[in-house]
CHARMM internal coordinates of N, CA and C (Angstrom, degrees):
IC EDIT
DIST 1 N 1 CA 1.4425
DIST 1 CA 1 C 1.5283
ANGL 1 N 1 CA 1 C 108.95
DIST 1 C 2 N 1.3152
ANGL 1 CA 1 C 2 N 116.38
DIHE 1 N 1 CA 1 C 2 N 140.56
DIST 2 N 2 CA 1.4581
ANGL 1 C 2 N 2 CA 120.73
DIHE 1 CA 1 C 2 N 2 CA -178.41
DIST 2 CA 2 C 1.5307
ANGL 2 N 2 CA 2 C 110.61
DIHE 1 C 2 N 2 CA 2 C -73.37
DIST 2 C 3 N 1.3331
ANGL 2 CA 2 C 3 N 114.94
DIHE 2 N 2 CA 2 C 3 N 152.12
DIST 3 N 3 CA 1.4597
ANGL 2 C 3 N 3 CA 119.93
DIHE 2 CA 2 C 3 N 3 CA 179.47
DIST 3 CA 3 C 1.5190
ANGL 3 N 3 CA 3 C 110.85
DIHE 2 C 3 N 3 CA 3 C -61.56
DIST 3 C 4 N 1.3107
ANGL 3 CA 3 C 4 N 116.48
DIHE 3 N 3 CA 3 C 4 N -38.98
DIST 4 N 4 CA 1.4567
ANGL 3 C 4 N 4 CA 121.26
DIHE 3 CA 3 C 4 N 4 CA -179.80
DIST 4 CA 4 C 1.5265
ANGL 4 N 4 CA 4 C 110.78
DIHE 3 C 4 N 4 CA 4 C -61.02
DIST 4 C 5 N 1.3178
ANGL 4 CA 4 C 5 N 116.74
DIHE 4 N 4 CA 4 C 5 N -41.55
DIST 5 N 5 CA 1.4681
ANGL 4 C 5 N 5 CA 120.98
DIHE 4 CA 4 C 5 N 5 CA 178.89
DIST 5 CA 5 C 1.5203
ANGL 5 N 5 CA 5 C 111.14
DIHE 4 C 5 N 5 CA 5 C -65.82
DIST 5 C 6 N 1.3218
ANGL 5 CA 5 C 6 N 116.44
DIHE 5 N 5 CA 5 C 6 N -39.79
DIST 6 N 6 CA 1.4689
ANGL 5 C 6 N 6 CA 120.31
DIHE 5 CA 5 C 6 N 6 CA 179.01
DIST 6 CA 6 C 1.5204
ANGL 6 N 6 CA 6 C 111.21
DIHE 5 C 6 N 6 CA 6 C -63.74
DIST 6 C 7 N 1.3250
ANGL 6 CA 6 C 7 N 116.51
DIHE 6 N 6 CA 6 C 7 N -40.29
DIST 7 N 7 CA 1.4612
ANGL 6 C 7 N 7 CA 120.02
DIHE 6 CA 6 C 7 N 7 CA 178.63
DIST 7 CA 7 C 1.5280
ANGL 7 N 7 CA 7 C 109.97
DIHE 6 C 7 N 7 CA 7 C -65.62
DIST 7 C 8 N 1.3423
ANGL 7 CA 7 C 8 N 116.76
DIHE 7 N 7 CA 7 C 8 N -39.95
DIST 8 N 8 CA 1.4606
ANGL 7 C 8 N 8 CA 121.02
DIHE 7 CA 7 C 8 N 8 CA 178.02
DIST 8 CA 8 C 1.5142
ANGL 8 N 8 CA 8 C 112.34
DIHE 7 C 8 N 8 CA 8 C -63.58
DIST 8 C 9 N 1.3227
ANGL 8 CA 8 C 9 N 117.10
DIHE 8 N 8 CA 8 C 9 N -42.05
DIST 9 N 9 CA 1.4656
ANGL 8 C 9 N 9 CA 121.35
DIHE 8 CA 8 C 9 N 9 CA 178.14
DIST 9 CA 9 C 1.5270
ANGL 9 N 9 CA 9 C 110.09
DIHE 8 C 9 N 9 CA 9 C -64.89
DIST 9 C 10 N 1.3217
ANGL 9 CA 9 C 10 N 116.16
DIHE 9 N 9 CA 9 C 10 N -41.90
DIST 10 N 10 CA 1.4670
ANGL 9 C 10 N 10 CA 119.98
DIHE 9 CA 9 C 10 N 10 CA 179.40
DIST 10 CA 10 C 1.5221
ANGL 10 N 10 CA 10 C 110.58
DIHE 9 C 10 N 10 CA 10 C -62.01
DIST 10 C 11 N 1.3287
ANGL 10 CA 10 C 11 N 117.56
DIHE 10 N 10 CA 10 C 11 N -40.94
DIST 11 N 11 CA 1.4624
ANGL 10 C 11 N 11 CA 119.68
DIHE 10 CA 10 C 11 N 11 CA -179.68
DIST 11 CA 11 C 1.5170
ANGL 11 N 11 CA 11 C 111.04
DIHE 10 C 11 N 11 CA 11 C -68.25
DIST 11 C 12 N 1.3185
ANGL 11 CA 11 C 12 N 117.98
DIHE 11 N 11 CA 11 C 12 N -30.65
DIST 12 N 12 CA 1.4654
ANGL 11 C 12 N 12 CA 120.92
DIHE 11 CA 11 C 12 N 12 CA 178.06
DIST 12 CA 12 C 1.5235
ANGL 12 N 12 CA 12 C 111.55
DIHE 11 C 12 N 12 CA 12 C -72.42
DIST 12 C 13 N 1.3220
ANGL 12 CA 12 C 13 N 117.07
DIHE 12 N 12 CA 12 C 13 N -30.56
DIST 13 N 13 CA 1.4599
ANGL 12 C 13 N 13 CA 120.70
DIHE 12 CA 12 C 13 N 13 CA -177.49
DIST 13 CA 13 C 1.5252
ANGL 13 N 13 CA 13 C 113.89
DIHE 12 C 13 N 13 CA 13 C -83.30
DIST 13 C 14 N 1.3215
ANGL 13 CA 13 C 14 N 116.99
DIHE 13 N 13 CA 13 C 14 N -19.87
DIST 14 N 14 CA 1.4638
ANGL 13 C 14 N 14 CA 121.28
DIHE 13 CA 13 C 14 N 14 CA -177.29
DIST 14 CA 14 C 1.5257
ANGL 14 N 14 CA 14 C 109.29
DIHE 13 C 14 N 14 CA 14 C -81.42
DIST 14 C 15 N 1.3186
ANGL 14 CA 14 C 15 N 116.38
DIHE 14 N 14 CA 14 C 15 N 139.12
DIST 15 N 15 CA 1.4690
ANGL 14 C 15 N 15 CA 120.29
DIHE 14 CA 14 C 15 N 15 CA -179.31
DIST 15 CA 15 C 1.5261
ANGL 15 N 15 CA 15 C 112.53
DIHE 14 C 15 N 15 CA 15 C -92.93
DIST 15 C 16 N 1.3046
ANGL 15 CA 15 C 16 N 117.13
DIHE 15 N 15 CA 15 C 16 N -25.54
DIST 16 N 16 CA 1.4563
ANGL 15 C 16 N 16 CA 121.23
DIHE 15 CA 15 C 16 N 16 CA -178.29
DIST 16 CA 16 C 1.5358
ANGL 16 N 16 CA 16 C 110.64
DIHE 15 C 16 N 16 CA 16 C -71.29
DIST 16 C 17 N 1.3140
ANGL 16 CA 16 C 17 N 115.96
DIHE 16 N 16 CA 16 C 17 N 129.81
DIST 17 N 17 CA 1.4681
ANGL 16 C 17 N 17 CA 120.74
DIHE 16 CA 16 C 17 N 17 CA -178.35
DIST 17 CA 17 C 1.5275
ANGL 17 N 17 CA 17 C 111.73
DIHE 16 C 17 N 17 CA 17 C -64.85
DIST 17 C 18 N 1.3269
ANGL 17 CA 17 C 18 N 116.15
DIHE 17 N 17 CA 17 C 18 N -39.16
DIST 18 N 18 CA 1.4684
ANGL 17 C 18 N 18 CA 119.97
DIHE 17 CA 17 C 18 N 18 CA 179.79
DIST 18 CA 18 C 1.5299
ANGL 18 N 18 CA 18 C 110.75
DIHE 17 C 18 N 18 CA 18 C -63.53
DIST 18 C 19 N 1.3148
ANGL 18 CA 18 C 19 N 116.68
DIHE 18 N 18 CA 18 C 19 N -43.35
DIST 19 N 19 CA 1.4674
ANGL 18 C 19 N 19 CA 119.93
DIHE 18 CA 18 C 19 N 19 CA 179.57
DIST 19 CA 19 C 1.5281
ANGL 19 N 19 CA 19 C 111.18
DIHE 18 C 19 N 19 CA 19 C -66.15
DIST 19 C 20 N 1.3333
ANGL 19 CA 19 C 20 N 117.00
DIHE 19 N 19 CA 19 C 20 N -37.19
DIST 20 N 20 CA 1.4664
ANGL 19 C 20 N 20 CA 119.98
DIHE 19 CA 19 C 20 N 20 CA 177.20
DIST 20 CA 20 C 1.5212
ANGL 20 N 20 CA 20 C 110.18
DIHE 19 C 20 N 20 CA 20 C -59.92
DIST 20 C 21 N 1.3336
ANGL 20 CA 20 C 21 N 116.30
DIHE 20 N 20 CA 20 C 21 N -45.08
DIST 21 N 21 CA 1.4684
ANGL 20 C 21 N 21 CA 120.31
DIHE 20 CA 20 C 21 N 21 CA 178.99
DIST 21 CA 21 C 1.5246
ANGL 21 N 21 CA 21 C 111.31
DIHE 20 C 21 N 21 CA 21 C -62.78
DIST 21 C 22 N 1.3151
ANGL 21 CA 21 C 22 N 116.68
DIHE 21 N 21 CA 21 C 22 N -38.10
DIST 22 N 22 CA 1.4652
ANGL 21 C 22 N 22 CA 120.64
DIHE 21 CA 21 C 22 N 22 CA 178.35
DIST 22 CA 22 C 1.5259
ANGL 22 N 22 CA 22 C 110.38
DIHE 21 C 22 N 22 CA 22 C -64.65
DIST 22 C 23 N 1.3367
ANGL 22 CA 22 C 23 N 116.68
DIHE 22 N 22 CA 22 C 23 N -45.14
DIST 23 N 23 CA 1.4642
ANGL 22 C 23 N 23 CA 120.03
DIHE 22 CA 22 C 23 N 23 CA 179.98
DIST 23 CA 23 C 1.5222
ANGL 23 N 23 CA 23 C 111.83
DIHE 22 C 23 N 23 CA 23 C -65.75
DIST 23 C 24 N 1.3227
ANGL 23 CA 23 C 24 N 117.72
DIHE 23 N 23 CA 23 C 24 N -41.47
DIST 24 N 24 CA 1.4688
ANGL 23 C 24 N 24 CA 120.75
DIHE 23 CA 23 C 24 N 24 CA 178.93
DIST 24 CA 24 C 1.5232
ANGL 24 N 24 CA 24 C 109.87
DIHE 23 C 24 N 24 CA 24 C -65.16
DIST 24 C 25 N 1.3275
ANGL 24 CA 24 C 25 N 117.11
DIHE 24 N 24 CA 24 C 25 N -40.80
DIST 25 N 25 CA 1.4624
ANGL 24 C 25 N 25 CA 120.59
DIHE 24 CA 24 C 25 N 25 CA 176.63
DIST 25 CA 25 C 1.5206
ANGL 25 N 25 CA 25 C 111.78
DIHE 24 C 25 N 25 CA 25 C -62.48
DIST 25 C 26 N 1.3166
ANGL 25 CA 25 C 26 N 116.27
DIHE 25 N 25 CA 25 C 26 N -40.79
DIST 26 N 26 CA 1.4649
ANGL 25 C 26 N 26 CA 120.56
DIHE 25 CA 25 C 26 N 26 CA 178.30
DIST 26 CA 26 C 1.5241
ANGL 26 N 26 CA 26 C 110.58
DIHE 25 C 26 N 26 CA 26 C -64.98
DIST 26 C 27 N 1.3276
ANGL 26 CA 26 C 27 N 116.49
DIHE 26 N 26 CA 26 C 27 N -37.74
DIST 27 N 27 CA 1.4596
ANGL 26 C 27 N 27 CA 120.27
DIHE 26 CA 26 C 27 N 27 CA 179.28
DIST 27 CA 27 C 1.5322
ANGL 27 N 27 CA 27 C 110.65
DIHE 26 C 27 N 27 CA 27 C -65.23
DIST 27 C 28 N 1.3329
ANGL 27 CA 27 C 28 N 117.38
DIHE 27 N 27 CA 27 C 28 N -45.07
DIST 28 N 28 CA 1.4590
ANGL 27 C 28 N 28 CA 120.44
DIHE 27 CA 27 C 28 N 28 CA 177.98
DIST 28 CA 28 C 1.5284
ANGL 28 N 28 CA 28 C 111.39
DIHE 27 C 28 N 28 CA 28 C -64.12
DIST 28 C 29 N 1.3203
ANGL 28 CA 28 C 29 N 116.58
DIHE 28 N 28 CA 28 C 29 N -39.78
DIST 29 N 29 CA 1.4613
ANGL 28 C 29 N 29 CA 119.99
DIHE 28 CA 28 C 29 N 29 CA 178.87
DIST 29 CA 29 C 1.5250
ANGL 29 N 29 CA 29 C 110.85
DIHE 28 C 29 N 29 CA 29 C -63.06
DIST 29 C 30 N 1.3140
ANGL 29 CA 29 C 30 N 116.54
DIHE 29 N 29 CA 29 C 30 N -41.98
DIST 30 N 30 CA 1.4684
ANGL 29 C 30 N 30 CA 120.56
DIHE 29 CA 29 C 30 N 30 CA -179.93
DIST 30 CA 30 C 1.5196
ANGL 30 N 30 CA 30 C 110.71
DIHE 29 C 30 N 30 CA 30 C -66.00
DIST 30 C 31 N 1.3264
ANGL 30 CA 30 C 31 N 117.31
DIHE 30 N 30 CA 30 C 31 N -43.20
DIST 31 N 31 CA 1.4666
ANGL 30 C 31 N 31 CA 120.32
DIHE 30 CA 30 C 31 N 31 CA 179.10
DIST 31 CA 31 C 1.5312
ANGL 31 N 31 CA 31 C 110.85
DIHE 30 C 31 N 31 CA 31 C -65.23
DIST 31 C 32 N 1.3325
ANGL 31 CA 31 C 32 N 116.92
DIHE 31 N 31 CA 31 C 32 N -38.15
DIST 32 N 32 CA 1.4599
ANGL 31 C 32 N 32 CA 120.69
DIHE 31 CA 31 C 32 N 32 CA 176.39
DIST 32 CA 32 C 1.5143
ANGL 32 N 32 CA 32 C 111.41
DIHE 31 C 32 N 32 CA 32 C -64.28
DIST 32 C 33 N 1.3186
ANGL 32 CA 32 C 33 N 116.66
DIHE 32 N 32 CA 32 C 33 N -41.17
DIST 33 N 33 CA 1.4584
ANGL 32 C 33 N 33 CA 121.53
DIHE 32 CA 32 C 33 N 33 CA 177.81
DIST 33 CA 33 C 1.5274
ANGL 33 N 33 CA 33 C 110.67
DIHE 32 C 33 N 33 CA 33 C -61.09
DIST 33 C 34 N 1.3446
ANGL 33 CA 33 C 34 N 116.81
DIHE 33 N 33 CA 33 C 34 N -43.35
DIST 34 N 34 CA 1.4605
ANGL 33 C 34 N 34 CA 120.23
DIHE 33 CA 33 C 34 N 34 CA 178.92
DIST 34 CA 34 C 1.5243
ANGL 34 N 34 CA 34 C 110.84
DIHE 33 C 34 N 34 CA 34 C -62.65
DIST 34 C 35 N 1.3250
ANGL 34 CA 34 C 35 N 116.95
DIHE 34 N 34 CA 34 C 35 N -41.79
DIST 35 N 35 CA 1.4612
ANGL 34 C 35 N 35 CA 121.28
DIHE 34 CA 34 C 35 N 35 CA -179.60
DIST 35 CA 35 C 1.5252
ANGL 35 N 35 CA 35 C 110.94
DIHE 34 C 35 N 35 CA 35 C -62.17
DIST 35 C 36 N 1.3209
ANGL 35 CA 35 C 36 N 116.86
DIHE 35 N 35 CA 35 C 36 N -46.76
DIST 36 N 36 CA 1.4606
ANGL 35 C 36 N 36 CA 121.25
DIHE 35 CA 35 C 36 N 36 CA 179.97
DIST 36 CA 36 C 1.5223
ANGL 36 N 36 CA 36 C 110.22
DIHE 35 C 36 N 36 CA 36 C -63.43
DIST 36 C 37 N 1.3230
ANGL 36 CA 36 C 37 N 116.86
DIHE 36 N 36 CA 36 C 37 N -41.41
DIST 37 N 37 CA 1.4655
ANGL 36 C 37 N 37 CA 120.79
DIHE 36 CA 36 C 37 N 37 CA -179.49
DIST 37 CA 37 C 1.5296
ANGL 37 N 37 CA 37 C 110.99
DIHE 36 C 37 N 37 CA 37 C -63.49
DIST 37 C 38 N 1.3307
ANGL 37 CA 37 C 38 N 116.89
DIHE 37 N 37 CA 37 C 38 N -41.73
DIST 38 N 38 CA 1.4624
ANGL 37 C 38 N 38 CA 120.46
DIHE 37 CA 37 C 38 N 38 CA 179.31
DIST 38 CA 38 C 1.5240
ANGL 38 N 38 CA 38 C 110.91
DIHE 37 C 38 N 38 CA 38 C -65.67
DIST 38 C 39 N 1.3315
ANGL 38 CA 38 C 39 N 116.83
DIHE 38 N 38 CA 38 C 39 N -40.02
DIST 39 N 39 CA 1.4753
ANGL 38 C 39 N 39 CA 119.92
DIHE 38 CA 38 C 39 N 39 CA 179.68
DIST 39 CA 39 C 1.5262
ANGL 39 N 39 CA 39 C 111.06
DIHE 38 C 39 N 39 CA 39 C -65.98
DIST 39 C 40 N 1.3305
ANGL 39 CA 39 C 40 N 116.57
DIHE 39 N 39 CA 39 C 40 N -41.13
DIST 40 N 40 CA 1.4601
ANGL 39 C 40 N 40 CA 119.74
DIHE 39 CA 39 C 40 N 40 CA 178.35
DIST 40 CA 40 C 1.5279
ANGL 40 N 40 CA 40 C 110.55
DIHE 39 C 40 N 40 CA 40 C -63.77
DIST 40 C 41 N 1.3226
ANGL 40 CA 40 C 41 N 116.17
DIHE 40 N 40 CA 40 C 41 N -42.66
DIST 41 N 41 CA 1.4653
ANGL 40 C 41 N 41 CA 120.53
DIHE 40 CA 40 C 41 N 41 CA 179.60
DIST 41 CA 41 C 1.5196
ANGL 41 N 41 CA 41 C 110.84
DIHE 40 C 41 N 41 CA 41 C -63.02
DIST 41 C 42 N 1.3261
ANGL 41 CA 41 C 42 N 115.91
DIHE 41 N 41 CA 41 C 42 N -42.04
DIST 42 N 42 CA 1.4610
ANGL 41 C 42 N 42 CA 120.89
DIHE 41 CA 41 C 42 N 42 CA 179.70
DIST 42 CA 42 C 1.5301
ANGL 42 N 42 CA 42 C 110.45
DIHE 41 C 42 N 42 CA 42 C -64.22
DIST 42 C 43 N 1.3315
ANGL 42 CA 42 C 43 N 115.89
DIHE 42 N 42 CA 42 C 43 N -39.36
DIST 43 N 43 CA 1.4637
ANGL 42 C 43 N 43 CA 121.22
DIHE 42 CA 42 C 43 N 43 CA -179.97
DIST 43 CA 43 C 1.5340
ANGL 43 N 43 CA 43 C 110.69
DIHE 42 C 43 N 43 CA 43 C -66.32
DIST 43 C 44 N 1.3260
ANGL 43 CA 43 C 44 N 116.94
DIHE 43 N 43 CA 43 C 44 N -38.22
DIST 44 N 44 CA 1.4634
ANGL 43 C 44 N 44 CA 120.98
DIHE 43 CA 43 C 44 N 44 CA 179.87
DIST 44 CA 44 C 1.5259
ANGL 44 N 44 CA 44 C 111.70
DIHE 43 C 44 N 44 CA 44 C -70.30
DIST 44 C 45 N 1.3186
ANGL 44 CA 44 C 45 N 116.72
DIHE 44 N 44 CA 44 C 45 N -30.63
DIST 45 N 45 CA 1.4591
ANGL 44 C 45 N 45 CA 120.61
DIHE 44 CA 44 C 45 N 45 CA -178.81
DIST 45 CA 45 C 1.5228
ANGL 45 N 45 CA 45 C 112.86
DIHE 44 C 45 N 45 CA 45 C -73.15
DIST 45 C 46 N 1.3329
ANGL 45 CA 45 C 46 N 116.57
DIHE 45 N 45 CA 45 C 46 N -21.56
DIST 46 N 46 CA 1.4747
ANGL 45 C 46 N 46 CA 119.37
DIHE 45 CA 45 C 46 N 46 CA -177.89
DIST 46 CA 46 C 1.4978
ANGL 46 N 46 CA 46 C 113.05
DIHE 45 C 46 N 46 CA 46 C -72.56
END
COOR INIT
IC SEED 1 N 1 CA 1 C
IC BUILD
């Protein structure tokens, strides 16, 4: 299972609104990190 999916499941299971926001923020940060990493890798391969 992908890390992003695990973070999404965790945010769905948590009842606290603050924790949900933290998990959603972490999920977006992780997805952004993956995007930047892929772009850098693609740029280096050229």
